[in-house]
C-alpha positions in Angstrom: -4.6 19.7 -7.2 -8.2 19.0 -8.2 -11.2 21.0 -7.1 -11.8 18.5 -4.4 -14.4 19.7 -1.9 -13.3 18.3 1.5 -16.0 18.2 4.2 -14.2 19.3 7.4 -17.3 19.3 9.6 -16.8 15.7 10.6 -13.6 13.9 11.7 -12.0 11.2 9.6 -10.7 8.0 11.1 -7.4 6.5 9.8 -6.6 3.0 11.1 -3.0 2.0 11.3 -2.1 5.7 11.3 1.6 5.2 11.9 2.0 3.2 8.7 3.8 4.2 5.6 0.8 4.9 3.4 -1.3 6.1 6.3 1.2 8.8 7.2 0.7 10.6 3.9 -3.1 10.2 4.2 -3.0 11.8 7.6 -0.8 14.6 6.2 -3.2 15.3 3.3 -6.2 15.4 5.7 -4.4 17.8 8.1 -3.5 20.0 5.1 -7.2 20.2 4.3 -8.1 21.2 7.8 -9.7 17.9 8.7 -9.8 16.6 12.3 -8.0 13.2 12.1 -8.8 10.4 14.5 -5.6 8.3 14.4 -6.1 4.8 15.5 -2.9 3.2 16.8 -2.0 0.2 18.9 -0.1 2.4 21.5 -0.9 6.1 21.5 1.8 6.6 24.2 4.7 5.3 22.1 6.1 8.6 20.9 8.8 6.8 18.8 6.0 5.8 16.5 3.9 9.0 16.6 6.4 12.0 16.9 6.5 12.6 13.1 2.7 12.8 13.0 2.8 15.3 16.0 5.3 17.5 14.2 3.1 17.4 11.1 0.0 18.4 13.0 1.8 21.2 14.7 2.3 23.0 11.4 -0.9 22.2 9.5 -4.4 23.5 9.8 -6.1 20.2 10.8 -6.3 18.6 14.3 -4.9 15.2 15.3 -6.3 13.0 18.0 -5.0 9.5 19.0 -7.1 6.5 19.9 -6.0 3.1 21.1 -7.3 0.3 18.9 -6.3 -3.2 17.9 -7.2 -5.0 14.7 -8.0 -8.2 16.6 -9.9 -6.7 19.5 -13.7 -6.5 18.8 -15.2 -3.1 19.3 -11.9 -1.4 19.9 -12.5 1.1 17.0 -15.9 2.2 18.3 -14.6 5.2 20.3 -12.2 6.3 17.5 -15.0 6.2 15.0 -17.5 8.2 17.1 -18.7 11.2 15.1 -16.5 10.4 12.0 -17.9 10.8 8.5 -15.1 8.9 6.7 -13.1 5.8 7.7 -9.8 5.1 6.0 -9.0 1.5 6.7 -5.3 1.1 5.9 -4.2 -1.2 8.8 -3.1 -4.6 7.4 0.1 -6.6 7.8 2.5 -6.4 4.8 5.3 -8.9 5.2 6.6 -11.6 2.9 8.7 -13.7 5.2 6.2 -15.4 7.5 6.2 -18.7 9.4 2.4 -18.9 9.9 0.6 -17.2 7.1 -2.9 -17.9 8.6 -2.0 -16.2 11.9 0.4 -13.5 10.7 -1.4 -12.4 7.5 -4.9 -13.8 6.9 -6.3 -13.5 10.5 -5.1 -9.9 10.9 -6.3 -8.8 7.5 -9.6 -10.6 7.5 -10.6 -10.3 11.2 -9.3 -6.7 11.3 -11.4 -5.7 8.3 -14.4 -7.4 9.8 -13.8 -5.7 13.2 -13.5 -2.2 11.6 -16.6 -2.6 9.4 -18.6 -4.0 12.3 -17.8 -0.7 14.1 -18.9 1.1 10.9 -22.2 -0.8 11.0 -22.8 0.3 14.6 -21.9 4.0 13.8 -24.6 6.5 13.0 -22.2 9.0 11.4 -20.0 7.2 8.8 -21.1 7.7 5.2 -18.0 6.2 3.4 -15.3 3.7 4.0 -12.1 3.7 1.9 -10.3 0.4 2.1 -6.6 0.1 1.2 -6.6 -3.2 -0.7 -3.9 -4.0 -3.3 -3.3 -5.1 -6.8 -2.5 -8.3 -5.1 -6.3 -8.8 -4.7 -6.6 -8.4 -8.5 -3.9 -10.8 -9.6 -1.7 -13.4 -7.8 1.0 -14.0 -10.4 2.1 -12.4 -13.6 1.0 -15.6 -15.4 -2.6 -14.6 -14.5 -2.4 -11.9 -17.2 -3.0 -14.6 -19.8 -6.4 -15.2 -18.2 -7.6 -11.6 -18.5 -10.2 -10.5 -21.0 -8.0 -7.9 -22.8 -4.5 -8.9 -21.8 -4.5 -6.3 -19.1 -5.5 -6.4 -15.4 -8.6 -4.3 -14.6 -10.9 -3.7 -11.6 -13.0 -6.6 -12.9 -10.3 -9.1 -12.2 -9.9 -11.0 -8.9 -6.9 -13.0 -7.7 -7.8 -16.7 -7.9 -4.3 -18.1 -8.0 -3.0 -17.3 -4.5 -3.5 -19.5 -1.4 -2.1 -19.9 2.1 0.8 -21.8 0.6 1.4 -19.8 -2.6 1.7 -16.0 -2.3 0.0 -15.9 1.1 0.2 -12.1 1.4 -1.7 -11.7 -1.9 -4.2 -14.3 -0.6 -4.7 -12.3 2.7 -5.5 -9.1 0.7 -7.9 -10.9 -1.5 -9.8 -12.5 1.4 -10.0 -9.3 3.3 -11.3 -7.3 0.3 -13.9 -9.9 -0.5 -15.1 -9.8 3.1 -15.3 -6.0 2.9 -17.5 -6.1 -0.2 -19.7 -8.8 1.4 -20.3 -6.7 4.6 -20.9 -3.5 2.5 -23.7 -5.2 0.6 -25.7 -5.1 3.8 -25.1 -1.4 4.3 -27.6 1.4 3.6 -26.0 4.4 5.3 -22.4 4.0 4.0 -20.6 3.2 0.8 -17.4 1.2 0.4 -14.7 2.5 -2.1 -11.6 0.4 -2.5 -8.1 1.5 -3.7 -5.9 -1.2 -5.2 -2.3 0.1 -5.4 0.6 -1.7 -7.1 4.0 -1.6 -5.4 4.2 1.6 -3.3 7.5 3.6 -3.4 8.5 7.1 -2.4 9.6 8.7 0.9 7.9 8.1 4.2 6.5 10.8 6.5 8.7 9.1 9.1 12.4 9.4 8.1 13.0 5.8 9.0 9.8 4.5 7.5 9.6 0.7 7.2 7.7 -1.6 4.8 8.6 -4.4 2.4 9.1 -1.6 -0.2 12.0 -0.2 1.8 13.5 -3.7 2.2 13.3 -4.1 -1.5 14.9 -0.8 -2.4 17.6 -1.3 0.3 18.6 -4.6 -1.5 18.9 -2.6 -4.7 21.4 -0.3 -3.1 23.3 -2.4 -0.6 24.9 -4.8 -3.1 22.5 -7.7 -2.4 21.6 -7.7 -6.1 25.0 -6.5 -7.5 25.3 -9.7 -9.6 21.9 -9.0 -11.2 18.2 -9.1 -10.5 15.4 -11.4 -11.6 13.5 -10.1 -14.5 10.4 -9.4 -12.4 7.9 -6.9 -13.9 5.3 -5.2 -11.6 3.4 -2.0 -11.2 4.7 1.0 -9.2 2.9 4.0 -7.6 4.2 6.9 -5.5 3.0 6.8 -1.9 2.0 10.5 -2.2 -0.1 9.8 -5.3 -1.7 6.9 -3.4 -2.6 9.2 -0.5 -4.2 11.6 -2.9 -6.2 8.8 -4.4 -7.5 7.9 -1.0 -8.8 11.4 -0.4 -10.5 11.5 -3.8 -12.1 8.1 -3.2 -13.4 9.5 0.1 -14.6 12.9 -0.9 -15.6 12.8 -4.5 -19.4 12.1 -4.5 -19.3 9.8 -7.6 -16.4 7.6 -6.5 -17.5 4.0 -6.3 -16.2 0.4 -6.7 -12.5 -0.5 -7.0 -9.7 1.6 -8.4 -6.3 0.4 -9.6 -3.8 3.0 -8.4 -0.6 2.5 -10.3 1.6 5.0 -12.1 3.4 2.6 -14.5 4.7 -0.8 -15.1 8.4 -1.4 -14.1 10.7 -4.1 -12.7 13.6 -4.5 -10.3 15.9 -3.5 -13.2 13.6 -0.6 -14.0 13.9 0.7 -10.5 17.7 0.3 -10.6 17.8 2.2 -14.0 15.7 5.0 -12.5 18.3 5.3 -9.7 21.4 5.0 -11.8 21.5 8.6 -13.1 21.8 10.1 -9.6 23.0 7.2 -7.5 25.3 5.4 -10.0 28.0 4.9 -7.4 25.9 2.4 -5.6 26.2 -1.4 -6.4 22.9 -1.4 -8.3 21.9 -4.4 -10.4 22.7 -3.8 -14.1 21.6 -7.0 -15.7 18.9 -9.6 -15.5 19.7 -13.0 -14.0 18.7 -15.9 -16.2 15.4 -17.4 -15.2 16.8 -20.9 -14.8 19.4 -19.6 -12.3 16.7 -17.8 -10.3 14.6 -21.0 -10.3 17.6 -23.0 -9.2 19.2 -20.7 -6.6 16.3 -18.5 -5.5 14.8 -20.9 -3.0 18.2 -21.6 -1.5 19.0 -18.0 -0.8 15.5 -16.7 0.2 12.8 -18.8 1.9 10.1 -16.6 0.4 11.2 -17.4 -3.2 9.6 -20.6 -4.3 10.1 -22.4 -7.6 6.4 -21.9 -8.4 6.8 -18.1 -7.7 9.7 -18.0 -10.1 8.0 -20.1 -12.8 4.8 -18.0 -12.7 6.3 -14.5 -12.4 9.9 -14.1 -13.6 10.2 -13.0 -17.2 6.4 -12.7 -17.7 4.8 -9.3 -18.5 2.7 -7.2 -16.1 0.2 -4.8 -17.4 -2.7 -3.0 -15.6 -5.2 -0.4 -16.7 -5.3 2.7 -14.4 -7.8 4.5 -16.7 -10.6 4.3 -14.2 -8.6 6.2 -11.6 -7.7 8.9 -14.2 -11.2 9.3 -15.5 -13.2 9.1 -12.3 -10.7 10.3 -9.6 -8.8 12.7 -11.8 -5.5 11.1 -10.9 -2.2 12.1 -12.3 0.9 10.1 -11.5 4.5 11.2 -10.7 7.3 9.9 -12.9 9.1 6.8 -11.5 12.5 8.4 -11.3 11.1 11.2 -8.9 9.5 8.6 -6.6 12.4 6.2 -6.4 15.1 8.8 -6.1 13.2 10.7 -3.3 12.9 7.4 -1.5 16.6 6.4 -2.0 17.8 9.8 -0.8 15.7 9.6 2.3 17.1 6.1 3.1 20.7 7.6 2.7 19.8 10.6 4.9 18.3 8.4 7.7 21.2 5.9 7.6 19.3 3.0 6.1 21.8 3.1 3.2 25.5 4.2 3.4 26.3 7.7 2.2 28.9 7.7 -0.6 30.8 10.9 -0.1 32.8 12.1 -3.0 
């Protein structure tokens, strides 16, 4: 742990508090003795909040729920009242969508605008930490060829995604650009943005859900037994990402964007990191030929387009996390720890079958 000085005199608001990443942010804040204002769609739905209640019962901080909706103007005003820090984590993360404008872009863009409008009306908020994504930095691995040094940095912006190609990445880009636009009019508060790569690791809820869990489930349930596409990407542990949020919030010098990524990996890299401990599962052991993925991918999965395959499979991914290390003091867990903890939780909660000896 760093010598991070946490100001516990004012509450901190976490939007989308029942989410995968948000759960660990809430936990870290409660550990530090902060009063957490948890903004959720339905505070009365204990199936979504019981794990946070259990956490709060054993930790020094205090947890208070507030009803809020990304698309309802002003619905965050009450939750934000008296808060010094706002963590805006709420944003849809799904890949299989029918209407990308409504399901992804509107919620991400209008939600960000709605939360920051409340910040503008607040007289107590001094910093907003936005959970963006490396998806706002690049759209496809092919974009690496356009970078200044052959590596993605915080200076890069995704210009290759659209409503029709990588719409999730497009939604994150549009929302982050809007946040920076609004923050330029601010005098009382500062925006700091974290841009994580693929988030892995256990959830605070034993049956946590996100696209990350869907992906890891497919590694273990035999879906990719015949092989996996050679698809490189960055990976970060959810617990490290939560720590990065706290540092972005409470370190006085934190500013701008931060790539939060532990290392570069791939589908086969994740499988290899699981193989030592979970070798009995039907993990992919080889890369599928790119031509086969290009040919068959779109037929087996609606989200896999030929353009996606052409611009990503077999092409390298490389990002520089040096700013997060130098300015936030970040250290990152090894991949095998993150992915094995996650896989074990999925077995324990019944999301993957248990292989008894």
